[in-house]
C-alpha positions in Angstrom: 115.7 -6.4 22.4 117.1 -9.8 22.0 118.1 -11.3 24.9 121.3 -13.0 24.9 122.4 -16.2 26.0 125.6 -15.2 27.4 127.6 -12.6 29.6 130.9 -11.7 29.4 132.2 -12.7 33.2 135.2 -9.9 33.0 136.4 -7.3 34.8 137.1 -4.3 32.9 140.5 -2.7 33.0 140.0 -1.2 36.6 139.4 -2.6 39.9 136.1 -1.3 41.9 136.6 -0.6 45.7 135.9 -3.2 47.8 133.4 -1.1 50.2 130.5 -1.7 51.4 128.2 0.7 49.3 124.4 1.4 47.8 124.7 0.2 44.2 122.6 1.4 41.1 120.5 -1.7 40.8 117.2 -1.0 38.3 114.3 -3.1 38.0 114.8 -3.9 34.5 111.1 -4.7 31.8 111.2 -7.4 30.3 108.7 -8.8 27.3 108.3 -12.2 26.1 106.2 -13.1 23.1 105.7 -15.8 20.5 108.2 -16.2 17.9 105.2 -16.9 15.2 101.4 -16.5 15.0 99.3 -17.9 13.1 96.5 -15.4 11.5 93.3 -15.9 8.8 93.3 -12.2 8.2 89.6 -13.1 8.7 86.8 -10.2 10.4 87.9 -11.2 13.5 91.0 -9.4 15.0 94.4 -11.1 16.2 95.4 -11.2 19.8 98.9 -10.9 19.9 99.3 -12.2 23.9 102.8 -11.4 25.5 103.9 -11.8 28.9 105.5 -8.6 31.0 108.0 -8.9 33.7 109.5 -6.7 35.5 108.0 -3.3 35.6 104.8 -2.4 33.6 104.4 0.7 31.2 103.2 2.0 28.4 103.1 0.0 25.4 102.9 0.1 21.1 102.2 -2.2 18.4 103.8 -2.1 15.0 103.2 -4.4 11.8 105.9 -4.1 9.5 106.1 -5.9 5.9 108.6 -9.1 5.7 110.2 -9.9 2.6 109.4 -7.0 0.8 112.4 -4.9 0.6 113.1 -5.0 -3.2 109.6 -4.3 -4.2 109.8 -0.9 -2.4 112.3 1.2 -4.2 112.5 4.7 -3.8 109.2 5.7 -2.5 108.1 9.1 -1.2 105.1 9.9 0.7 103.1 11.6 3.2 102.9 15.4 3.4 105.2 17.9 1.5 107.1 14.4 0.4 108.6 14.3 4.0 108.8 10.0 4.0 111.5 8.6 2.0 112.2 4.4 1.6 114.0 2.3 -0.7 114.5 -1.3 -0.5 113.5 -1.9 2.9 110.3 -3.2 4.9 108.0 -0.5 5.8 105.5 0.3 8.3 101.6 -0.3 7.8 100.6 0.2 11.6 101.0 1.7 14.7 98.7 1.4 17.4 98.1 4.2 19.9 99.4 4.0 23.2 98.2 0.9 25.8 98.9 0.5 29.0 99.7 -3.0 30.2 100.6 -4.5 33.5 103.0 -7.2 34.5 101.8 -10.5 33.8 100.2 -12.1 30.6 98.4 -9.8 29.3 97.7 -9.4 24.8 97.2 -6.2 22.5 94.5 -7.2 19.6 95.3 -6.0 15.9 92.3 -6.2 13.2 94.6 -6.8 10.1 94.4 -3.1 8.8 96.7 -0.7 8.6 97.6 2.9 10.0 94.7 4.3 7.3 91.9 1.9 8.6 92.2 -0.3 5.5 92.4 -4.2 5.5 96.0 -5.5 4.4 96.7 -7.9 2.2 97.3 -11.8 3.5 100.9 -12.1 3.8 103.3 -12.6 6.2 104.4 -9.4 8.4 106.5 -8.6 11.6 104.8 -7.5 14.5 106.8 -5.5 17.2 106.3 -4.5 20.8 107.9 -1.5 22.2 107.4 -0.3 26.1 108.6 1.9 28.4 108.1 2.6 32.3 106.2 6.0 31.8 105.2 5.5 35.7 108.4 5.1 38.0 110.8 8.4 38.6 114.3 8.2 37.1 116.4 6.3 38.9 119.9 8.0 39.3 123.0 6.1 37.9 125.9 8.6 38.8 126.7 12.2 39.6 129.8 12.4 38.0 129.6 11.8 34.1 128.6 15.1 32.2 126.6 15.0 29.0 126.9 17.3 26.1 125.4 20.4 25.6 122.0 20.6 23.9 123.6 21.7 20.5 126.6 19.4 20.3 127.5 15.7 19.6 127.8 13.3 22.1 131.1 13.3 24.2 130.4 9.7 25.7 129.3 6.4 24.8 127.4 3.2 26.7 129.9 0.6 25.9 127.7 -2.9 26.3 130.0 -5.9 25.2 133.7 -6.4 25.8 136.5 -6.3 23.5 136.1 -9.8 22.2 132.3 -9.2 21.5 130.6 -10.6 24.5 128.2 -8.9 26.5 129.2 -7.1 29.6 127.6 -8.0 32.9 127.9 -4.1 33.8 128.3 -1.9 31.1 130.3 1.1 31.6 129.9 4.9 30.1 133.8 6.1 28.5 133.8 9.8 27.4 135.9 13.0 26.9 135.2 15.7 29.4 133.4 18.0 27.5 135.1 21.9 27.5 132.0 23.6 28.9 131.9 20.8 32.1 135.6 21.3 33.0 136.9 23.0 36.0 140.8 23.1 35.5 141.9 23.2 39.7 139.4 20.1 39.9 141.4 17.1 38.9 138.5 14.9 37.6 137.4 18.1 36.0 140.5 19.0 34.1 140.0 19.6 30.0 141.6 17.0 28.2 140.4 14.0 30.6 138.6 10.8 29.2 136.7 8.7 31.9 135.3 5.0 32.4 132.3 4.9 35.0 131.0 1.0 35.4 127.0 1.0 35.8 125.7 -0.3 38.5 128.3 1.6 41.1 127.1 4.0 44.2 126.2 7.2 42.3 127.6 9.2 44.7 130.8 7.7 45.1 133.3 10.0 43.2 135.9 7.1 43.7 134.3 5.2 40.9 134.9 7.3 38.7 138.7 6.6 36.4 139.9 9.3 34.5 143.0 9.5 32.7 144.6 13.0 31.4 145.8 13.8 27.9 148.7 16.4 28.6 148.2 17.2 24.7 145.4 19.7 25.8 146.9 22.2 28.5 145.2 25.0 27.4 141.4 25.2 27.5 141.3 28.4 25.3 140.4 26.5 22.7 139.8 28.9 19.8 143.5 29.7 19.7 144.5 26.4 20.9 143.4 22.2 20.3 139.8 21.1 21.3 138.3 17.4 20.8 135.2 15.5 19.9 133.7 12.4 21.8 136.3 9.0 21.4 135.8 5.8 20.6 137.6 2.6 22.0 139.4 0.4 19.9 137.7 -2.9 18.8 139.6 -6.2 20.8 141.9 -3.9 23.0 140.1 -1.3 25.3 143.2 0.1 27.0 143.2 2.0 23.3 140.7 4.9 22.4 140.3 7.3 19.5 139.3 11.0 19.0 139.3 13.7 16.9 141.5 16.8 17.6 140.9 20.0 16.2 143.5 23.1 15.9 141.8 26.2 15.5 144.6 28.5 14.4 145.4 26.5 11.4 141.4 25.3 10.7 142.9 21.4 10.6 142.4 18.3 12.4 143.2 14.6 12.7 142.5 11.8 15.0 144.6 10.7 17.7 144.7 7.2 19.5 145.7 7.0 23.2 146.0 4.6 25.9 143.9 4.8 28.6 145.8 4.8 32.1 143.6 4.7 35.1 144.5 8.1 37.5 147.5 8.9 35.6 148.6 10.8 32.1 147.2 8.9 28.7 149.6 7.9 26.7 149.4 9.4 22.8 150.7 7.5 19.7 152.2 10.3 17.4 152.7 7.5 14.6 149.5 6.6 14.7 147.4 9.0 11.7 149.1 12.1 12.3 148.3 15.5 11.1 150.2 14.5 7.7 146.9 13.0 7.1 145.3 16.1 7.9 141.4 16.1 7.9 141.1 19.6 6.7 137.5 21.2 7.8 135.9 24.5 6.4 134.0 26.6 9.0 133.5 30.7 9.1 133.5 32.1 12.5 129.9 33.5 13.2 128.7 32.3 16.8 131.9 29.9 16.9 133.2 27.3 14.2 130.7 24.7 13.4 133.6 21.8 13.5 134.9 22.8 16.4 134.2 18.9 18.2 134.1 16.7 15.3 132.9 13.3 17.3 134.0 9.8 16.5 131.3 6.9 16.5 131.5 2.9 16.8 128.9 0.6 17.8 128.3 -0.1 21.7 129.2 -3.7 21.3 132.7 -2.6 20.3 132.7 -4.8 17.1 133.1 -1.9 14.2 136.1 -2.3 12.6 136.1 1.2 11.2 136.2 4.8 12.5 133.3 7.0 11.7 133.4 10.1 11.9 131.7 13.8 10.7 132.5 17.5 10.0 129.6 20.0 9.3 129.2 23.2 7.9 127.3 25.2 10.0 127.8 29.0 9.5 129.6 28.1 6.3 127.5 30.0 3.8 129.5 29.6 0.4 130.1 25.9 -0.3 128.9 22.5 0.9 130.5 21.2 3.7 128.6 18.0 5.5 131.0 15.8 5.2 131.5 12.2 6.7 134.6 10.5 6.6 135.7 6.6 7.7 139.6 5.6 9.2 140.9 2.5 9.9 142.4 1.2 13.3 145.4 0.9 11.1 145.5 4.9 11.1 144.3 5.0 7.6 141.9 7.0 5.7 139.1 5.2 4.2 137.0 7.5 2.2 135.9 10.9 2.9 132.4 11.9 1.6 130.1 14.8 1.5 126.3 13.7 2.2 124.7 15.6 -0.2 121.8 15.3 1.5 122.3 17.4 4.0 123.1 20.3 1.5 120.4 22.8 1.4 121.2 25.9 -0.6 117.4 26.6 -1.6 116.0 26.4 2.0 113.4 28.6 3.1 115.6 29.8 6.7 115.9 33.0 7.0 119.5 33.5 7.7 120.4 31.6 4.3 122.1 28.6 6.5 122.5 26.0 3.1 124.4 23.4 5.2 122.3 21.3 7.8 125.1 20.6 9.9 125.3 16.2 11.1 126.0 16.1 14.4 125.2 12.6 15.0 125.5 9.3 14.2 124.4 6.0 15.7 125.0 2.1 14.7 123.8 -1.4 15.7 126.0 -2.5 13.4 125.8 -4.2 9.6 127.0 -0.6 8.3 123.3 0.7 8.8 124.1 3.9 10.7 121.5 6.6 12.1 122.4 10.2 11.2 120.8 13.3 12.4 121.3 17.3 13.1 121.1 19.3 15.9 119.4 22.5 13.8 117.7 20.7 10.9 114.6 18.9 10.2 116.6 15.7 8.4 116.9 12.9 10.2 117.8 9.8 7.9 119.1 6.0 8.3 121.7 5.2 5.5 123.8 1.7 4.5 127.4 2.5 3.8 128.3 -1.5 2.7 128.8 -0.2 -0.8 130.6 3.1 0.0 133.3 0.9 2.0 133.9 -0.5 -1.1 133.6 2.5 -3.5 132.9 6.0 -2.0 131.5 7.1 -5.3 128.7 4.6 -5.5 126.0 6.0 -3.4 123.5 4.2 -5.1 120.5 2.9 -2.6 122.6 4.2 0.2 120.0 6.0 1.7 117.4 3.8 3.6 114.9 5.8 4.9 114.5 9.9 5.4 112.3 12.3 7.4 111.9 15.8 6.7 109.3 18.2 7.4 105.7 17.0 7.2 106.0 13.8 9.8 103.8 15.4 12.4 106.7 14.7 15.2 110.0 16.7 14.6 108.4 19.1 11.9 109.7 23.0 12.1 107.9 26.0 11.4 104.6 24.6 10.6 102.7 27.0 12.0 100.6 29.4 9.7 102.6 32.8 10.7 105.9 31.9 10.7 108.3 34.4 8.6 110.2 31.0 7.5 107.3 28.6 6.4 108.3 24.9 6.6 112.2 26.0 6.5 114.2 23.1 7.1 117.4 24.5 9.0 117.4 26.6 12.1 120.2 28.0 12.5 119.2 31.2 15.0 116.6 30.4 17.1 116.9 26.4 18.1 113.5 25.8 17.9 113.7 22.1 17.8 117.0 20.5 19.3 117.1 17.2 18.1 120.4 16.0 17.6 120.8 12.8 19.4 119.8 9.5 18.0 119.6 5.9 19.5 118.6 2.3 18.1 117.6 -0.3 20.4 118.1 -4.3 19.0 115.0 -4.4 17.0 116.3 -0.7 15.5 113.6 1.5 16.7 114.9 5.2 17.0 114.7 7.0 20.1 114.8 11.1 18.9 115.5 13.9 21.7 113.0 16.6 21.1 114.0 20.0 22.9 111.5 22.4 24.0 110.3 25.1 21.6 108.2 27.3 22.4 105.7 26.8 19.2 105.0 22.9 18.7 102.1 20.6 18.2 103.0 18.9 21.6 104.6 20.9 24.4 107.5 20.0 26.2 111.0 18.3 25.9 110.4 14.6 24.8 111.6 11.6 23.3 110.1 10.8 19.7 109.9 6.9 18.8 110.3 5.9 15.2 109.9 2.3 13.5 112.2 0.7 11.6 111.4 2.9 8.3 111.6 6.1 10.4 107.4 6.4 10.7 106.5 8.3 14.0 105.1 6.1 16.6 104.6 8.9 19.3 106.3 12.3 20.2 105.4 12.2 24.0 107.6 9.8 25.7 107.8 11.5 29.0 109.2 10.0 32.2 107.6 9.4 35.2 107.1 12.7 37.7 107.5 14.3 34.8 111.2 14.5 34.3 112.2 15.4 31.3 115.9 15.7 30.7 116.8 18.9 29.1 119.9 17.9 27.1 120.2 15.7 24.3 122.9 13.1 24.8 121.0 10.1 26.0 121.9 6.7 25.6 120.6 2.7 25.5 121.6 -0.2 26.7 120.3 -3.5 24.8 122.7 -6.3 25.8 120.6 -8.5 28.1 121.8 -7.5 30.8 120.3 -6.7 34.1 121.1 -2.5 33.3 118.9 -2.8 29.9 116.8 0.8 29.6 117.1 4.4 28.6 119.7 6.5 30.1 118.9 10.1 29.6 120.8 13.1 31.2 120.3 15.1 34.4 116.3 15.6 34.7 115.1 19.6 35.6 115.9 19.3 39.1 119.3 19.9 39.1 121.9 18.1 41.3 122.3 20.0 44.1 126.3 21.1 43.9 126.5 20.2 40.4 125.8 22.0 37.1 123.2 20.2 34.4 126.0 19.0 32.3 126.4 16.1 35.1 124.2 13.4 35.7 123.2 10.0 34.0 119.7 8.6 34.8 117.5 5.2 33.9 114.2 4.3 32.6 113.3 0.7 31.9 112.5 -0.4 28.1 112.0 -3.3 25.8 111.0 -4.3 22.3 110.4 -8.1 21.1 108.7 -9.1 18.2 107.8 -12.1 15.8 106.0 -13.5 12.8 102.3 -13.2 11.9 101.8 -15.8 9.0 98.8 -16.9 7.4 97.0 -20.0 8.6 94.0 -21.1 10.7 94.0 -19.5 14.1 92.8 -22.8 15.7 90.6 -22.4 18.7 92.6 -22.2 22.1 95.5 -21.0 19.8 95.6 -18.0 22.3 95.7 -20.2 25.6 98.8 -22.2 23.3 100.6 -18.6 22.6 100.5 -17.7 26.2 102.7 -20.5 26.8 105.3 -19.8 25.3 108.8 -20.3 26.4 109.7 -17.5 29.0 112.1 -17.5 31.7 111.5 -14.8 34.6 113.8 -12.5 36.8 114.0 -14.2 39.9 112.5 -12.4 43.0 113.8 -11.0 44.7 116.7 -9.9 43.3 119.2 -9.4 45.1 118.2 -11.9 47.7 119.7 -13.4 50.7 119.5 -16.5 50.7 116.5 -17.7 48.9 115.1 -16.6 45.8 112.4 -17.8 43.5 112.9 -18.8 39.9 109.6 -18.9 37.4 109.4 -20.0 33.9 107.1 -21.1 31.1 107.2 -24.2 28.9 105.7 -24.0 25.7 106.1 -28.3 25.6 106.5 -31.2 27.5 109.6 -32.0 27.5 113.2 -32.1 29.5 114.3 -29.0 31.4 117.5 -28.7 33.0 118.2 -25.3 35.5 121.5 -24.8 36.2 123.6 -21.8 37.9 127.3 -20.4 37.5 129.7 -18.1 39.4 131.0 -15.0 36.9 133.6 -17.5 36.4 131.2 -19.7 34.0 131.7 -22.8 36.4 128.4 -24.7 36.9 127.7 -24.4 40.5 123.9 -26.0 41.1 121.5 -27.8 39.2 117.7 -26.4 40.5 115.9 -28.6 37.6 117.1 -31.8 35.6 114.4 -34.1 34.1 110.9 -34.0 32.4 108.4 -31.3 33.0 104.7 -30.7 31.7 103.9 -27.9 29.4 102.7 -24.6 31.5 104.2 -22.2 34.1 106.7 -23.4 36.9 108.9 -22.2 39.6 111.8 -23.5 41.6 113.3 -21.9 44.6 117.5 -21.3 45.0 118.6 -21.8 48.6 122.2 -20.1 48.3 123.0 -20.2 52.0 126.3 -22.3 51.4 127.7 -20.0 48.3 129.4 -16.7 48.8 127.6 -13.4 47.9 128.2 -12.0 44.3 126.7 -12.5 41.0 125.5 -15.5 39.6 123.6 -16.6 36.3 121.0 -19.5 36.0 120.4 -21.0 32.5 117.6 -23.1 31.5 117.7 -25.5 28.5 114.4 -27.5 27.1 114.4 -28.4 23.7 115.8 -25.9 21.6 115.1 -23.2 24.2 117.8 -21.7 25.9 117.8 -18.5 28.0 120.4 -17.0 30.6 119.6 -14.5 33.3 121.9 -12.9 35.9 121.0 -12.6 39.8 122.7 -11.1 42.8 123.5 -12.9 46.3 123.9 -10.5 49.0 125.3 -11.8 52.4 
């Protein structure tokens, strides 16, 4: 993950209760590695050095091409032609699984691709991806619901403030899914939107902030209204939009609300409106597929458009896999059928032709991960040209995975009654609707629990930047595998960076399985491998790359130690800042030699709270967070 230099020292819309309580304070994983490494591409392997802090875990090394995107045009390969890439750099090597402890470690690459053939001497990008596979999941909250396996996400973790700065404490924001509603319990009412600040006491219901949308007075949604997951308005997090559907007329629209903490949300009837009808199609079989169209935005709140999907699940007589884009002025930008999701010749026994888009996720730059609950197809699309001309869909698909990738295959077994069918609308052999991207564009997919799969059991599947599978067995410590799909990632450089899955198999007593969010640490990082002579001692030099470590202990009272590494001798400063951005102390200011160092901060004269420490040396600058207790 790209470690960010500043944090937003802001308090979100609501004030937390100032009471003594047990907070959620995880230990994050951080990988620090050289930005550039020389390699002579000879017979000796390259040792890629890096430092691990926080927690140990399972690691993978990925090698991608660099600067070759324009040479890779419309390439299909793999078993059954499962893998398609177009004008992106591609993965040439994926390592096996390595276990690495905290400290200075390395992983070797012998200069070959995944088939064992030597790669050409050239510049490559290397990535390290890791997660904590030993420690049990840590509870984040008991009170935030997750989606059912077959539905689109009803919430998102917001990682930046309305001005684009990373939040000190990200928060979970969403609408209450109708299956989790209890009408006589205020915080569970149908029509409730909620916010939960990560870091709050997981057991304290007072930390859940809600607002109620009085438009939704009847939970009998098949004869009235229902809604999908919401997105916050960039620059003004008091406002949010979601898609509302009206069952009797089979129509839908976007609605804009103002979040009123502890009260009724206010609706803007002049924004978008039912006159810009988002007409949807469906045939009532086991239920309309488009009943809860979700809208999407970047977790950092920067996306200037509202993206949405309306799938045609159970619609047999026409194509209906619609993506639409609106703006925050309340105008439709475009509507477009994603034709690749229409599969009239698919081998499924039910004859379902529409693959049913159920999830979209982005990290910006108009790149969207698109996935489906009941389809083998997963893809990355680029909407840059579509925003200018919706008919200009040349090159908009960057990569696709179909049956044959050995990770997310369906109906692959020899005696299947629908061999290699892509759409599974009946048995739900694979539940893979939810995908999330980290800052390095690694994609995580939830995989459900079909009875006949190559690697049994629920797990997360990891794909590289071009969709190549890394592993499909990302189970968590203690074999606690989430039963649902709506997990999220935090990757904004805060002390809460990690994977956030829903409630594990061990249900929370007194709550159903649709409640609860948990945490497990992960990180990713990378750099360039460039042709060049490997000088004697290069490993030792690389090990001494610039690094700033998490202070220990943290939280602390009153002293804590800050470790750091200098790649070059020079002037160094380490300053302490409060949450208002004011410098309150200086720990280091002067010349220091290359190597590892540490400094102790005695905070006995400072009040309890959150502080930030920033190191500056040459062109290296980094900021991290710490918490002082009293």
